[in-house]
MOPAC internal coordinates of N, CA, C and O (Angstrom, degrees):
PM7 1SCF
backbone

  N    0.0000 0     0.00 0     0.00 0    0    0    0
  C    1.4486 1     0.00 0     0.00 0    1    0    0
  C    1.5233 1   110.77 1     0.00 0    2    1    0
  O    1.2310 1   120.10 1   135.81 1    3    2    1
  N    1.3290 1   117.42 1   -44.19 1    3    2    1
  C    1.4599 1   121.21 1  -178.31 1    5    3    2
  C    1.5258 1   110.78 1   -68.74 1    6    5    3
  O    1.2310 1   120.95 1   144.75 1    7    6    5
  N    1.3354 1   115.79 1   -35.25 1    7    6    5
  C    1.4570 1   119.37 1  -179.70 1    9    7    6
  C    1.5256 1   110.91 1   -67.55 1   10    9    7
  O    1.2310 1   119.85 1   138.75 1   11   10    9
  N    1.3050 1   117.89 1   -41.25 1   11   10    9
  C    1.4635 1   120.31 1   179.39 1   13   11   10
  C    1.5282 1   110.70 1   -69.44 1   14   13   11
  O    1.2310 1   120.55 1   145.72 1   15   14   13
  N    1.3436 1   116.55 1   -34.28 1   15   14   13
  C    1.4617 1   120.16 1   177.01 1   17   15   14
  C    1.5246 1   110.59 1   -65.81 1   18   17   15
  O    1.2310 1   120.59 1   137.35 1   19   18   17
  N    1.3238 1   116.48 1   -42.65 1   19   18   17
  C    1.4608 1   121.06 1   178.22 1   21   19   18
  C    1.5216 1   110.51 1   -65.00 1   22   21   19
  O    1.2310 1   120.33 1   139.35 1   23   22   21
  N    1.3185 1   116.98 1   -40.65 1   23   22   21
  C    1.4566 1   121.14 1   178.71 1   25   23   22
  C    1.5260 1   110.54 1   -65.64 1   26   25   23
  O    1.2310 1   120.15 1   139.41 1   27   26   25
  N    1.3316 1   117.32 1   -40.59 1   27   26   25
  C    1.4717 1   121.27 1   178.44 1   29   27   26
  C    1.5217 1   110.33 1   -64.76 1   30   29   27
  O    1.2310 1   119.88 1   137.81 1   31   30   29
  N    1.3251 1   117.83 1   -42.19 1   31   30   29
  C    1.4640 1   121.56 1   178.95 1   33   31   30
  C    1.5329 1   110.93 1   -63.90 1   34   33   31
  O    1.2310 1   120.45 1   136.28 1   35   34   33
  N    1.3224 1   116.74 1   -43.72 1   35   34   33
  C    1.4602 1   120.86 1   177.98 1   37   35   34
  C    1.5291 1   110.73 1   -62.38 1   38   37   35
  O    1.2310 1   120.46 1   138.18 1   39   38   37
  N    1.3200 1   116.73 1   -41.82 1   39   38   37
  C    1.4562 1   120.76 1   179.69 1   41   39   38
  C    1.5311 1   110.47 1   -65.00 1   42   41   39
  O    1.2310 1   119.80 1   140.19 1   43   42   41
  N    1.3224 1   117.99 1   -39.81 1   43   42   41
  C    1.4692 1   121.32 1   178.30 1   45   43   42
  C    1.5267 1   111.20 1   -63.87 1   46   45   43
  O    1.2310 1   120.70 1   138.01 1   47   46   45
  N    1.3205 1   116.28 1   -41.99 1   47   46   45
  C    1.4662 1   119.70 1   178.28 1   49   47   46
  C    1.5225 1   111.06 1   -65.97 1   50   49   47
  O    1.2310 1   120.53 1   140.89 1   51   50   49
  N    1.3008 1   116.58 1   -39.11 1   51   50   49
  C    1.4592 1   120.76 1   178.70 1   53   51   50
  C    1.5290 1   110.61 1   -63.85 1   54   53   51
  O    1.2310 1   120.35 1   136.45 1   55   54   53
  N    1.3144 1   116.94 1   -43.55 1   55   54   53
  C    1.4661 1   121.06 1   178.36 1   57   55   54
  C    1.5240 1   109.89 1   -64.13 1   58   57   55
  O    1.2310 1   119.78 1   141.66 1   59   58   57
  N    1.3338 1   118.02 1   -38.34 1   59   58   57
  C    1.4593 1   121.84 1   178.28 1   61   59   58
  C    1.5296 1   110.91 1   -63.22 1   62   61   59
  O    1.2310 1   120.45 1   136.43 1   63   62   61
  N    1.3312 1   116.74 1   -43.57 1   63   62   61
  C    1.4697 1   120.51 1   178.70 1   65   63   62
  C    1.5214 1   110.71 1   -64.54 1   66   65   63
  O    1.2310 1   120.18 1   137.01 1   67   66   65
  N    1.3047 1   117.27 1   -42.99 1   67   66   65
  C    1.4659 1   121.16 1   179.24 1   69   67   66
  C    1.5291 1   110.87 1   -63.32 1   70   69   67
  O    1.2310 1   120.25 1   139.19 1   71   70   69
  N    1.3266 1   117.12 1   -40.81 1   71   70   69
  C    1.4704 1   119.65 1  -179.96 1   73   71   70
  C    1.5314 1   110.78 1   -67.95 1   74   73   71
  O    1.2310 1   120.15 1   144.44 1   75   74   73
  N    1.3261 1   117.31 1   -35.56 1   75   74   73
  C    1.4713 1   119.75 1   176.44 1   77   75   74
  C    1.5255 1   111.03 1   -66.68 1   78   77   75
  O    1.2310 1   120.50 1   140.53 1   79   78   77
  N    1.3214 1   116.66 1   -39.47 1   79   78   77
  C    1.4673 1   119.78 1   178.36 1   81   79   78
  C    1.5262 1   111.07 1   -66.38 1   82   81   79
  O    1.2310 1   120.37 1   140.99 1   83   82   81
  N    1.3128 1   116.90 1   -39.01 1   83   82   81
  C    1.4627 1   119.94 1   179.76 1   85   83   82
  C    1.5250 1   111.37 1   -67.40 1   86   85   83
  O    1.2310 1   120.21 1   143.51 1   87   86   85
  N    1.3132 1   117.21 1   -36.49 1   87   86   85
  C    1.4623 1   119.96 1  -178.87 1   89   87   86
  C    1.5270 1   112.00 1   -84.26 1   90   89   87
  O    1.2310 1   120.58 1   173.98 1   91   90   89
  N    1.3339 1   116.49 1    -6.02 1   91   90   89
  C    1.4683 1   122.93 1  -178.66 1   93   91   90
  C    1.5208 1   111.40 1    56.67 1   94   93   91
  O    1.2310 1   120.86 1  -146.03 1   95   94   93
  N    1.3093 1   115.96 1    33.97 1   95   94   93
  C    1.4543 1   121.84 1   178.34 1   97   95   94
  C    1.5325 1   107.01 1  -129.73 1   98   97   95
  O    1.2310 1   121.53 1   -99.42 1   99   98   97
  N    1.3425 1   114.67 1    80.58 1   99   98   97
  C    1.4542 1   119.56 1  -175.75 1  101   99   98
  C    1.5205 1   111.99 1   -71.90 1  102  101   99
  O    1.2310 1   120.42 1   145.24 1  103  102  101
  N    1.3266 1   116.80 1   -34.76 1  103  102  101
  C    1.4531 1   120.65 1  -176.58 1  105  103  102
  C    1.5189 1   108.85 1  -105.60 1  106  105  103
  O    1.2310 1   120.89 1   -68.55 1  107  106  105
  N    1.3159 1   115.90 1   111.45 1  107  106  105
  C    1.4517 1   119.23 1  -176.16 1  109  107  106
  C    1.5206 1   112.62 1   -96.94 1  110  109  107
  O    1.2310 1   120.24 1   168.50 1  111  110  109
  N    1.3237 1   117.15 1   -11.50 1  111  110  109
  C    1.4615 1   119.36 1   179.05 1  113  111  110
  C    1.5239 1   109.13 1  -145.72 1  114  113  111
  O    1.2310 1   121.42 1   -10.12 1  115  114  113
  N    1.3287 1   114.88 1   169.88 1  115  114  113
  C    1.4627 1   119.78 1   177.54 1  117  115  114
  C    1.5227 1   111.39 1   -65.21 1  118  117  115
  O    1.2310 1   120.54 1   148.37 1  119  118  117
  N    1.3235 1   116.57 1   -31.63 1  119  118  117
  C    1.4649 1   119.92 1   179.89 1  121  119  118
  C    1.5233 1   111.28 1   -66.00 1  122  121  119
  O    1.2310 1   120.18 1   146.33 1  123  122  121
  N    1.3104 1   117.26 1   -33.67 1  123  122  121
  C    1.4712 1   120.52 1   176.46 1  125  123  122
  C    1.5237 1   110.41 1   -62.82 1  126  125  123
  O    1.2310 1   120.70 1   136.46 1  127  126  125
  N    1.3198 1   116.28 1   -43.54 1  127  126  125
  C    1.4630 1   120.98 1  -179.12 1  129  127  126
  C    1.5262 1   110.24 1   -66.56 1  130  129  127
  O    1.2310 1   120.59 1   136.84 1  131  130  129
  N    1.3308 1   116.48 1   -43.16 1  131  130  129
  C    1.4731 1   120.60 1  -179.20 1  133  131  130
  C    1.5198 1   110.88 1   -65.24 1  134  133  131
  O    1.2310 1   120.07 1   135.36 1  135  134  133
  N    1.3102 1   117.47 1   -44.64 1  135  134  133
  C    1.4692 1   119.52 1  -179.50 1  137  135  134
  C    1.5258 1   110.85 1   -65.34 1  138  137  135
  O    1.2310 1   120.12 1   143.04 1  139  138  137
  N    1.3139 1   117.37 1   -36.96 1  139  138  137
  C    1.4642 1   121.87 1   177.04 1  141  139  138
  C    1.5277 1   110.37 1   -63.47 1  142  141  139
  O    1.2310 1   120.37 1   135.51 1  143  142  141
  N    1.3325 1   116.89 1   -44.49 1  143  142  141
  C    1.4681 1   121.00 1   179.85 1  145  143  142
  C    1.5228 1   110.89 1   -65.81 1  146  145  143
  O    1.2310 1   119.79 1   136.61 1  147  146  145
  N    1.3272 1   118.01 1   -43.39 1  147  146  145
  C    1.4614 1   121.41 1   179.91 1  149  147  146
  C    1.5214 1   110.22 1   -63.29 1  150  149  147
  O    1.2310 1   120.43 1   139.32 1  151  150  149
  N    1.3158 1   116.79 1   -40.68 1  151  150  149
  C    1.4633 1   120.92 1   179.12 1  153  151  150
  C    1.5270 1   110.63 1   -61.00 1  154  153  151
  O    1.2310 1   120.07 1   133.56 1  155  154  153
  N    1.3364 1   117.48 1   -46.44 1  155  154  153
  C    1.4587 1   119.20 1  -178.38 1  157  155  154
  C    1.5233 1   112.26 1   -72.68 1  158  157  155
  O    1.2310 1   119.73 1   150.01 1  159  158  157
  N    1.3130 1   118.12 1   -29.99 1  159  158  157
  C    1.4701 1   119.82 1   173.81 1  161  159  158
  C    1.5188 1   109.42 1   -65.35 1  162  161  159
  O    1.2310 1   120.18 1   137.06 1  163  162  161
  N    1.3246 1   117.25 1   -42.94 1  163  162  161
  C    1.4655 1   121.26 1   178.31 1  165  163  162
  C    1.5249 1   110.59 1   -61.15 1  166  165  163
  O    1.2310 1   120.08 1   133.06 1  167  166  165
  N    1.3184 1   117.45 1   -46.94 1  167  166  165
  C    1.4719 1   121.00 1   179.10 1  169  167  166
  C    1.5202 1   110.31 1   -61.83 1  170  169  167
  O    1.2310 1   119.92 1   139.31 1  171  170  169
  N    1.3348 1   117.75 1   -40.69 1  171  170  169
  C    1.4634 1   121.25 1   178.51 1  173  171  170
  C    1.5146 1   112.54 1   -62.96 1  174  173  171
  O    1.2310 1   120.38 1   138.61 1  175  174  173
  N    1.3337 1   116.88 1   -41.39 1  175  174  173
  C    1.4673 1   120.23 1   179.30 1  177  175  174
  C    1.5205 1   110.34 1   -66.49 1  178  177  175
  O    1.2310 1   120.12 1   138.40 1  179  178  177
  N    1.3151 1   117.38 1   -41.60 1  179  178  177
  C    1.4664 1   120.55 1   178.82 1  181  179  178
  C    1.5312 1   110.28 1   -62.86 1  182  181  179
  O    1.2310 1   120.15 1   135.74 1  183  182  181
  N    1.3195 1   117.32 1   -44.26 1  183  182  181
  C    1.4690 1   120.06 1   178.81 1  185  183  182
  C    1.5251 1   111.53 1   -65.13 1  186  185  183
  O    1.2310 1   120.01 1   142.73 1  187  186  185
  N    1.3347 1   117.59 1   -37.27 1  187  186  185
  C    1.4552 1   121.00 1   177.15 1  189  187  186
  C    1.5294 1   110.86 1   -63.80 1  190  189  187
  O    1.2310 1   120.25 1   136.76 1  191  190  189
  N    1.3274 1   117.14 1   -43.24 1  191  190  189
  C    1.4639 1   120.07 1   178.65 1  193  191  190
  C    1.5217 1   111.91 1   -64.87 1  194  193  191
  O    1.2310 1   120.46 1   140.29 1  195  194  193
  N    1.3171 1   116.73 1   -39.71 1  195  194  193
  C    1.4717 1   120.03 1   177.44 1  197  195  194
  C    1.5216 1   109.79 1   -63.94 1  198  197  195
  O    1.2310 1   120.11 1   138.75 1  199  198  197
  N    1.3219 1   117.40 1   -41.25 1  199  198  197
  C    1.4589 1   121.18 1   177.95 1  201  199  198
  C    1.5253 1   111.20 1   -62.96 1  202  201  199
  O    1.2310 1   120.17 1   137.81 1  203  202  201
  N    1.3311 1   117.28 1   -42.19 1  203  202  201
  C    1.4585 1   120.33 1   177.95 1  205  203  202
  C    1.5284 1   111.88 1   -64.59 1  206  205  203
  O    1.2310 1   120.24 1   141.72 1  207  206  205
  N    1.3230 1   117.15 1   -38.28 1  207  206  205
  C    1.4689 1   120.58 1   177.45 1  209  207  206
  C    1.5172 1   110.17 1   -65.19 1  210  209  207
  O    1.2310 1   120.08 1   137.89 1  211  210  209
  N    1.3285 1   117.45 1   -42.11 1  211  210  209
  C    1.4615 1   120.42 1   178.97 1  213  211  210
  C    1.5236 1   111.16 1   -64.79 1  214  213  211
  O    1.2310 1   120.27 1   139.38 1  215  214  213
  N    1.3186 1   117.10 1   -40.62 1  215  214  213
  C    1.4659 1   119.94 1   177.50 1  217  215  214
  C    1.5156 1   109.90 1   -63.61 1  218  217  215
  O    1.2310 1   120.40 1   136.75 1  219  218  217
  N    1.3213 1   116.84 1   -43.25 1  219  218  217
  C    1.4735 1   120.84 1   179.78 1  221  219  218
  C    1.5353 1   110.41 1   -62.92 1  222  221  219
  O    1.2310 1   120.08 1   137.30 1  223  222  221
  N    1.3074 1   117.45 1   -42.70 1  223  222  221
  C    1.4712 1   120.49 1   179.70 1  225  223  222
  C    1.5240 1   110.84 1   -65.98 1  226  225  223
  O    1.2310 1   120.10 1   138.77 1  227  226  225
  N    1.3182 1   117.42 1   -41.23 1  227  226  225
  C    1.4639 1   120.14 1   179.80 1  229  227  226
  C    1.5195 1   110.78 1   -65.95 1  230  229  227
  O    1.2310 1   120.07 1   140.15 1  231  230  229
  N    1.3168 1   117.47 1   -39.85 1  231  230  229
  C    1.4660 1   120.06 1   179.42 1  233  231  230
  C    1.5265 1   111.06 1   -67.79 1  234  233  231
  O    1.2310 1   120.14 1   143.10 1  235  234  233
  N    1.3073 1   117.34 1   -36.90 1  235  234  233
  C    1.4650 1   120.26 1   179.90 1  237  235  234
  C    1.5254 1   111.21 1   -72.66 1  238  237  235
  O    1.2310 1   120.41 1   145.70 1  239  238  237
  N    1.3099 1   116.83 1   -34.30 1  239  238  237
  C    1.4592 1   119.83 1  -179.61 1  241  239  238
  C    1.5216 1   111.24 1   -73.16 1  242  241  239
  O    1.2310 1   120.34 1   146.83 1  243  242  241
  N    1.3205 1   116.96 1   -33.17 1  243  242  241
  C    1.4592 1   120.67 1  -177.22 1  245  243  242
  C    1.5258 1   111.87 1   -76.43 1  246  245  243
  O    1.2310 1   119.98 1   148.67 1  247  246  245
  N    1.2908 1   117.64 1   -31.33 1  247  246  245
  C    1.4650 1   121.34 1  -177.44 1  249  247  246
  C    1.5207 1   109.15 1   -89.13 1  250  249  247
  O    1.2310 1   120.56 1   -64.91 1  251  250  249
  N    1.3356 1   116.53 1   115.09 1  251  250  249
  C    1.4596 1   120.74 1   179.70 1  253  251  250
  C    1.5197 1   111.77 1   -83.96 1  254  253  251
  O    1.2310 1   120.04 1   157.09 1  255  254  253
  N    1.3064 1   117.53 1   -22.91 1  255  254  253
  C    1.4601 1   120.57 1  -177.38 1  257  255  254
  C    1.5142 1   110.15 1   -75.79 1  258  257  255
  O    1.2310 1   121.68 1   -42.87 1  259  258  257
  N    1.3245 1   114.39 1   137.13 1  259  258  257
  C    1.4494 1   120.30 1   174.42 1  261  259  258
  C    1.5179 1   108.46 1   -83.91 1  262  261  259
  O    1.2310 1   119.49 1   -40.25 1  263  262  261
  N    1.2938 1   118.58 1   139.75 1  263  262  261
  C    1.4630 1   119.09 1   177.86 1  265  263  262
  C    1.5304 1   109.69 1   -67.03 1  266  265  263
  O    1.2310 1   121.27 1   -40.49 1  267  266  265
  N    1.3285 1   115.18 1   139.51 1  267  266  265
  C    1.4610 1   119.86 1  -179.44 1  269  267  266
  C    1.5157 1   108.78 1   -75.64 1  270  269  267
  O    1.2310 1   121.36 1   -49.47 1  271  270  269
  N    1.3210 1   115.01 1   130.53 1  271  270  269
  C    1.4533 1   119.97 1  -179.69 1  273  271  270
  C    1.5152 1   108.79 1  -100.34 1  274  273  271
  O    1.2310 1   121.80 1   -51.72 1  275  274  273
  N    1.2787 1   114.15 1   128.28 1  275  274  273
  C    1.4537 1   120.56 1   179.66 1  277  275  274
  C    1.5166 1   109.35 1  -100.22 1  278  277  275
  O    1.2310 1   121.16 1   -30.51 1  279  278  277
  N    1.3119 1   115.39 1   149.49 1  279  278  277
  C    1.4483 1   121.29 1   178.51 1  281  279  278
  C    1.5290 1   108.69 1   -69.72 1  282  281  279
  O    1.2310 1   121.30 1   -46.87 1  283  282  281
  N    1.2999 1   115.11 1   133.13 1  283  282  281
  C    1.4578 1   120.55 1  -178.02 1  285  283  282
  C    1.5303 1   108.26 1  -109.23 1  286  285  283
  O    1.2310 1   120.58 1   -45.77 1  287  286  285
  N    1.3140 1   116.50 1   134.23 1  287  286  285
  C    1.4511 1   120.63 1   176.20 1  289  287  286
  C    1.5252 1   111.26 1   106.40 1  290  289  287
  O    1.2310 1   121.62 1    10.00 1  291  290  289
  N    1.3133 1   114.51 1  -170.00 1  291  290  289
  C    1.4638 1   121.77 1  -177.08 1  293  291  290
  C    1.5204 1   109.83 1  -118.15 1  294  293  291
  O    1.2310 1   121.05 1   -29.45 1  295  294  293
  N    1.3348 1   115.60 1   150.55 1  295  294  293
  C    1.4591 1   119.79 1   174.75 1  297  295  294
  C    1.5244 1   108.64 1   -75.50 1  298  297  295
  O    1.2310 1   121.28 1   -44.80 1  299  298  297
  N    1.3175 1   115.15 1   135.20 1  299  298  297
  C    1.4736 1   119.64 1   175.41 1  301  299  298
  C    1.5123 1   107.96 1   -94.06 1  302  301  299
  O    1.2310 1   120.59 1   -82.23 1  303  302  301
  N    1.3191 1   116.49 1    97.77 1  303  302  301
  C    1.4522 1   120.63 1  -176.82 1  305  303  302
  C    1.5176 1   112.53 1   -68.34 1  306  305  303
  O    1.2310 1   120.14 1   161.76 1  307  306  305
  N    1.3312 1   117.33 1   -18.24 1  307  306  305
  C    1.4740 1   120.41 1   177.40 1  309  307  306
  C    1.5227 1   111.46 1   -69.22 1  310  309  307
  O    1.2310 1   119.94 1   160.91 1  311  310  309
  N    1.3179 1   117.72 1   -19.09 1  311  310  309
  C    1.4614 1   121.40 1  -179.48 1  313  311  310
  C    1.5180 1   111.63 1   -89.26 1  314  313  311
  O    1.2310 1   119.60 1   174.63 1  315  314  313
  N    1.3348 1   118.37 1    -5.37 1  315  314  313
  C    1.4628 1   122.15 1   179.59 1  317  315  314
  C    1.5259 1   108.97 1   -72.00 1  318  317  315
  O    1.2310 1   119.35 1   -36.55 1  319  318  317
  N    1.3319 1   118.84 1   143.45 1  319  318  317
  C    1.4773 1   121.39 1   179.17 1  321  319  318
  C    1.5244 1   112.47 1   -73.12 1  322  321  319
  O    1.2310 1   120.10 1   180.00 1  323  322  321

């Protein structure tokens, strides 16, 4: 029973997508447009972050020199013996 229900639901969604493609009206409401835009903004941000990580990894791999670390802060002379 559950399998036929799932198959019927999938078939209904497929028919809905085909009818939208035939009518050339993919977005039937404002919510469709907003969800589409949010989805592509999310994908764009993820791809941008992956690109930044790859650039960072390539720059770190190419540079053999370790950055020089400087001492931060002040010496507490009161702690000297």
